[in-house]
TORKOL-4160 file (C-alpha; in steps of 0.2 Angstrom, whole numbers, padded with zeros to 4 digits, m for minus):
65
<pt num="1" X="0176" Y="m0135" Z="0072"/>
<pt num="2" X="0182" Y="m0129" Z="0055"/>
<pt num="3" X="0164" Y="m0136" Z="0045"/>
<pt num="4" X="0157" Y="m0125" Z="0058"/>
<pt num="5" X="0166" Y="m0110" Z="0052"/>
<pt num="6" X="0163" Y="m0113" Z="0034"/>
<pt num="7" X="0145" Y="m0117" Z="0034"/>
<pt num="8" X="0144" Y="m0100" Z="0046"/>
<pt num="9" X="0154" Y="m0090" Z="0033"/>
<pt num="10" X="0143" Y="m0099" Z="0019"/>
<pt num="11" X="0127" Y="m0093" Z="0026"/>
<pt num="12" X="0134" Y="m0074" Z="0030"/>
<pt num="13" X="0138" Y="m0073" Z="0012"/>
<pt num="14" X="0122" Y="m0080" Z="0007"/>
<pt num="15" X="0113" Y="m0066" Z="0016"/>
<pt num="16" X="0122" Y="m0052" Z="0010"/>
<pt num="17" X="0118" Y="m0059" Z="m0007"/>
<pt num="18" X="0101" Y="m0059" Z="m0002"/>
<pt num="19" X="0101" Y="m0043" Z="0008"/>
<pt num="20" X="0107" Y="m0033" Z="m0008"/>
<pt num="21" X="0094" Y="m0042" Z="m0019"/>
<pt num="22" X="0081" Y="m0035" Z="m0010"/>
<pt num="23" X="0089" Y="m0021" Z="m0010"/>
<pt num="24" X="0090" Y="m0019" Z="m0026"/>
<pt num="25" X="0073" Y="m0024" Z="m0030"/>
<pt num="26" X="0063" Y="m0014" Z="m0016"/>
<pt num="27" X="0076" Y="0004" Z="m0013"/>
<pt num="28" X="0080" Y="0020" Z="m0023"/>
<pt num="29" X="0099" Y="0016" Z="m0021"/>
<pt num="30" X="0110" Y="0017" Z="m0038"/>
<pt num="31" X="0113" Y="m0002" Z="m0041"/>
<pt num="32" X="0133" Y="0004" Z="m0043"/>
<pt num="33" X="0132" Y="0009" Z="m0023"/>
<pt num="34" X="0122" Y="m0008" Z="m0021"/>
<pt num="35" X="0135" Y="m0019" Z="m0028"/>
<pt num="36" X="0149" Y="m0011" Z="m0019"/>
<pt num="37" X="0143" Y="m0012" Z="m0002"/>
<pt num="38" X="0141" Y="m0032" Z="m0009"/>
<pt num="39" X="0158" Y="m0032" Z="m0015"/>
<pt num="40" X="0163" Y="m0024" Z="0001"/>
<pt num="41" X="0154" Y="m0035" Z="0014"/>
<pt num="42" X="0160" Y="m0052" Z="0006"/>
<pt num="43" X="0178" Y="m0047" Z="0002"/>
<pt num="44" X="0183" Y="m0039" Z="0019"/>
<pt num="45" X="0178" Y="m0056" Z="0029"/>
<pt num="46" X="0185" Y="m0067" Z="0017"/>
<pt num="47" X="0202" Y="m0062" Z="0013"/>
<pt num="48" X="0204" Y="m0058" Z="0033"/>
<pt num="49" X="0194" Y="m0070" Z="0043"/>
<pt num="50" X="0187" Y="m0086" Z="0032"/>
<pt num="51" X="0202" Y="m0100" Z="0030"/>
<pt num="52" X="0197" Y="m0100" Z="0012"/>
<pt num="53" X="0202" Y="m0085" Z="0009"/>
<pt num="54" X="0222" Y="m0088" Z="0013"/>
<pt num="55" X="0222" Y="m0100" Z="0002"/>
<pt num="56" X="0213" Y="m0089" Z="m0013"/>
<pt num="57" X="0225" Y="m0075" Z="m0008"/>
<pt num="58" X="0240" Y="m0081" Z="m0002"/>
<pt num="59" X="0253" Y="m0068" Z="0009"/>
<pt num="60" X="0267" Y="m0063" Z="m0003"/>
<pt num="61" X="0279" Y="m0063" Z="0009"/>
<pt num="62" X="0278" Y="m0081" Z="0014"/>
<pt num="63" X="0278" Y="m0086" Z="m0006"/>
<pt num="64" X="0293" Y="m0077" Z="m0010"/>
<pt num="65" X="0305" Y="m0085" Z="0003"/>
């Protein structure tokens, strides 16, 4: 089950990157807005939902004990 969840999040991250690249190429939006949307769209699920985010960003309250 863990491997399926990891694969699902990897697919989500790659989809976000592909959409951002397509938007950079084909749209008139400012590139900084597109990069900001990509960063937000990938970091929020990584930190809050992906189990690998818990290892990358440990909870400081738990670490202090």
